[in-house]
Every structure is written in C-alpha cells, then in structure tokens.
MDAnalysis code that builds the backbone (N, CA, C; Angstrom):
import MDAnalysis as mda
import numpy as np

u = mda.Universe.empty(243, n_residues=81, atom_resindex=np.repeat(np.arange(81), 3), trajectory=True)
u.add_TopologyAttr("name", ["N", "CA", "C"] * 81)
u.add_TopologyAttr("resid", np.arange(1, 82))
u.add_TopologyAttr("resname", ["MET", "PHE", "TYR", "ILE", "TYR", "VAL", "LEU", "LYS", "SER", "LEU", "LYS", "ASN", "GLY", "LYS", "ARG", "TYR", "VAL", "GLY", "SER", "THR", "GLY", "LYS", "GLU", "PRO", "GLU", "ILE", "ARG", "LEU", "SER", "GLU", "HIS", "ASN", "SER", "GLY", "SER", "ASN", "ASN", "TRP", "THR", "LYS", "VAL", "ASN", "LYS", "PRO", "PHE", "LYS", "LEU", "ILE", "TYR", "LYS", "GLU", "VAL", "TYR", "ASP", "ASN", "LYS", "ARG", "GLU", "ALA", "ILE", "LYS", "ARG", "GLU", "LYS", "PHE", "LEU", "LYS", "SER", "GLY", "GLN", "GLY", "ARG", "LYS", "PHE", "LEU", "ASP", "GLN", "TYR", "ILE", "PRO", "ARG"])
u.atoms.positions = np.array([
    [180.386, 268.213, -69.230],
    [180.319, 268.404, -70.655],
    [181.636, 267.965, -71.297],
    [181.507, 267.412, -72.479],
    [182.670, 266.998, -73.264],
    [182.540, 267.622, -74.650],
    [183.666, 267.850, -75.266],
    [183.693, 268.558, -76.533],
    [184.562, 267.832, -77.546],
    [184.216, 267.978, -78.817],
    [185.165, 267.720, -79.888],
    [185.441, 269.090, -80.490],
    [186.649, 269.255, -80.982],
    [187.018, 270.552, -81.526],
    [187.934, 270.354, -82.714],
    [187.914, 271.334, -83.604],
    [188.774, 271.316, -84.781],
    [189.569, 272.616, -84.772],
    [190.878, 272.464, -84.848],
    [191.777, 273.606, -84.924],
    [192.354, 273.686, -86.323],
    [192.661, 274.887, -86.747],
    [193.318, 275.101, -88.040],
    [194.650, 275.781, -87.785],
    [195.697, 275.226, -88.366],
    [197.012, 275.821, -88.237],
    [197.087, 277.088, -89.083],
    [197.492, 278.171, -88.459],
    [197.689, 279.421, -89.201],
    [199.022, 279.405, -89.937],
    [199.860, 278.433, -89.606],
    [201.166, 278.291, -90.250],
    [201.052, 277.618, -91.615],
    [200.251, 276.514, -91.676],
    [200.220, 275.734, -92.914],
    [198.820, 275.244, -93.310],
    [197.774, 275.639, -92.591],
    [196.408, 275.284, -92.950],
    [195.962, 273.891, -92.545],
    [196.836, 273.110, -91.890],
    [196.448, 271.761, -91.469],
    [195.420, 271.830, -90.357],
    [194.582, 270.773, -90.284],
    [193.567, 270.688, -89.236],
    [194.001, 269.711, -88.156],
    [193.537, 269.987, -86.947],
    [193.747, 269.088, -85.820],
    [192.387, 268.844, -85.199],
    [192.015, 267.571, -85.017],
    [190.737, 267.200, -84.407],
    [191.032, 266.574, -83.056],
    [190.339, 267.034, -82.022],
    [190.551, 266.486, -80.689],
    [189.264, 266.454, -79.896],
    [189.318, 265.780, -78.750],
    [188.192, 265.774, -77.813],
    [188.743, 266.121, -76.441],
    [187.870, 266.690, -75.603],
    [188.324, 267.148, -74.299],
    [187.160, 267.318, -73.337],
    [187.470, 267.277, -72.074],
    [186.515, 267.615, -71.028],
    [186.657, 269.074, -70.617],
    [187.626, 269.761, -71.189],
    [187.849, 271.184, -70.912],
    [187.138, 272.016, -71.972],
    [187.013, 273.296, -71.715],
    [186.500, 274.201, -72.740],
    [187.477, 274.190, -73.921],
    [186.976, 274.121, -75.153],
    [187.870, 274.095, -76.316],
    [188.822, 275.291, -76.386],
    [188.384, 276.436, -75.893],
    [189.250, 277.610, -75.911],
    [190.468, 277.415, -74.995],
    [190.290, 276.666, -73.922],
    [191.418, 276.352, -73.026],
    [192.379, 275.405, -73.736],
    [191.833, 274.394, -74.408],
    [192.697, 273.463, -75.164],
    [193.429, 274.194, -76.279],
    [192.767, 275.138, -76.930],
    [193.422, 275.941, -77.964],
    [194.649, 276.634, -77.377],
    [194.484, 277.227, -76.232],
    [195.600, 277.902, -75.567],
    [196.728, 276.921, -75.255],
    [196.365, 275.735, -74.781],
    [197.374, 274.710, -74.475],
    [198.109, 274.270, -75.739],
    [197.375, 274.051, -76.809],
    [198.015, 273.655, -78.062],
    [198.939, 274.759, -78.588],
    [198.506, 275.992, -78.472],
    [199.331, 277.097, -78.947],
    [200.580, 277.307, -78.094],
    [200.567, 276.756, -76.881],
    [201.768, 276.845, -76.045],
    [202.658, 275.618, -76.233],
    [202.279, 274.711, -77.163],
    [203.116, 273.555, -77.497],
    [202.898, 272.359, -76.604],
    [201.637, 271.997, -76.329],
    [201.331, 270.916, -75.396],
    [201.645, 269.515, -75.927],
    [201.749, 269.339, -77.229],
    [202.197, 268.049, -77.765],
    [203.062, 268.284, -78.998],
    [203.776, 267.268, -79.428],
    [204.762, 267.439, -80.499],
    [204.154, 267.900, -81.818],
    [203.010, 267.309, -82.218],
    [202.425, 267.678, -83.505],
    [201.975, 269.137, -83.490],
    [201.286, 269.539, -82.432],
    [200.813, 270.922, -82.410],
    [201.959, 271.907, -82.188],
    [203.007, 271.471, -81.520],
    [204.164, 272.350, -81.322],
    [204.779, 272.745, -82.665],
    [204.851, 271.785, -83.591],
    [205.453, 272.021, -84.906],
    [204.534, 272.838, -85.814],
    [203.225, 272.699, -85.652],
    [202.267, 273.310, -86.574],
    [201.557, 274.548, -86.029],
    [201.915, 275.016, -84.851],
    [201.249, 276.183, -84.267],
    [201.651, 277.459, -84.982],
    [200.908, 278.519, -84.859],
    [199.721, 278.734, -84.019],
    [198.440, 278.227, -84.694],
    [197.420, 278.043, -83.852],
    [196.130, 277.529, -84.299],
    [195.018, 278.507, -83.985],
    [193.903, 278.324, -84.710],
    [192.661, 278.988, -84.330],
    [191.576, 277.917, -84.269],
    [190.613, 278.118, -83.402],
    [189.490, 277.202, -83.253],
    [188.496, 277.489, -84.365],
    [188.185, 276.450, -85.172],
    [187.258, 276.673, -86.284],
    [185.939, 275.925, -86.127],
    [185.861, 274.978, -85.150],
    [184.632, 274.192, -85.014],
    [184.639, 273.486, -83.673],
    [183.440, 273.363, -83.066],
    [183.308, 272.575, -81.832],
    [181.896, 272.034, -81.717],
    [181.772, 270.922, -81.019],
    [180.485, 270.304, -80.719],
    [180.500, 269.923, -79.246],
    [179.324, 269.932, -78.613],
    [179.193, 269.630, -77.191],
    [178.471, 268.295, -77.024],
    [178.963, 267.472, -76.079],
    [178.351, 266.174, -75.776],
    [178.176, 266.025, -74.278],
    [177.176, 265.228, -73.898],
    [176.902, 264.995, -72.484],
    [177.855, 263.991, -71.856],
    [178.428, 263.100, -72.688],
    [179.320, 262.103, -72.107],
    [180.558, 261.900, -72.971],
    [181.584, 261.405, -72.324],
    [182.890, 261.238, -72.961],
    [182.834, 260.226, -74.101],
    [182.081, 259.157, -73.933],
    [182.007, 258.109, -74.946],
    [181.503, 258.648, -76.286],
    [180.454, 259.466, -76.237],
    [179.911, 260.036, -77.477],
    [180.900, 261.012, -78.122],
    [181.589, 261.783, -77.303],
    [182.572, 262.737, -77.839],
    [183.711, 261.991, -78.529],
    [184.195, 260.927, -77.918],
    [185.291, 260.156, -78.511],
    [184.833, 259.467, -79.796],
    [183.597, 258.970, -79.787],
    [183.041, 258.344, -80.997],
    [183.011, 259.349, -82.148],
    [182.572, 260.566, -81.864],
    [182.515, 261.601, -82.900],
    [183.917, 262.013, -83.352],
    [184.852, 262.108, -82.409],
    [186.233, 262.430, -82.763],
    [186.799, 261.389, -83.721],
    [186.590, 260.120, -83.421],
    [187.080, 259.052, -84.296],
    [186.448, 259.151, -85.682],
    [185.146, 259.481, -85.731],
    [184.495, 259.648, -87.023],
    [185.140, 260.778, -87.815],
    [185.365, 261.928, -87.163],
    [185.923, 263.081, -87.869],
    [187.346, 262.831, -88.347],
    [188.022, 261.862, -87.766],
    [189.375, 261.508, -88.196],
    [189.359, 260.440, -89.291],
    [188.173, 259.903, -89.603],
    [188.046, 258.889, -90.653],
    [187.901, 259.569, -92.012],
    [187.905, 258.780, -93.052],
    [187.729, 259.317, -94.405],
    [186.414, 260.059, -94.565],
    [185.329, 259.473, -94.098],
    [184.018, 260.130, -94.197],
    [183.976, 261.392, -93.343],
    [184.615, 261.342, -92.192],
    [184.656, 262.516, -91.326],
    [185.441, 263.657, -91.947],
    [186.553, 263.334, -92.594],
    [187.333, 264.375, -93.271],
    [186.529, 264.979, -94.423],
    [185.755, 264.136, -95.119],
    [184.881, 264.663, -96.178],
    [183.851, 265.629, -95.595],
    [183.274, 265.260, -94.447],
    [182.318, 266.135, -93.773],
    [182.976, 267.477, -93.444],
    [184.157, 267.435, -92.856],
    [184.860, 268.680, -92.505],
    [185.164, 269.504, -93.745],
    [185.608, 268.852, -94.817],
    [185.924, 269.573, -96.055],
    [184.676, 270.265, -96.613],
    [183.534, 269.590, -96.504],
    [182.304, 270.112, -97.087],
    [181.674, 271.212, -96.251],
    [181.669, 271.068, -94.928],
    [180.900, 271.976, -94.079],
    [181.727, 272.989, -93.303],
    [183.018, 272.769, -93.215],
    [183.873, 273.680, -92.448],
    [185.003, 274.152, -93.351],
    [185.022, 275.415, -93.665],
    [186.064, 275.916, -94.574],
    [187.463, 275.768, -93.989],
    [188.416, 275.515, -94.868],
    [189.801, 275.394, -94.413],
    [190.341, 276.740, -94.297],
])
C-alpha cells in the first residue's frame, strides 16, 4: 500500500503534502522529529488527510496534483486549514 498525506503545522498553519509506502502516522512521527529541513522548521504537525493507493505511481501522481494550483484549490475547498 502507498499513501498520500497532508500535514498541518500547528506552529503556523502551513500544509505539507507527501507520499509514502509507510503508514502516514509513522511519517507524521518522523516529520515531528525533524526528518527534513522544511518540516524541522515548521513542526509540530498533525495529520489532516490521507488517501490509500495500490501502487506507488498512482500515489506520486496524486501527490503532484495536490501540489499543483488545482490541487491546492481542492485542499482549500475540502480540507479545512
């Protein structure tokens, strides 16, 4: 299983969109422990959205969409900040 997930920074309200082969809750824990520079600066986070996919290609395709202008509009409309 592969996932896309959306995190919300409790520090400043910014969103982070990612994809993973791990459970999103595990990635949340990794991000909150400072696993990359952007999330280290903007932590702590909470998981606000996730989707499940059967293959990595579809998950990455959806992640790229959610990072696009139309994808951000979708997130703004359907997922509260």
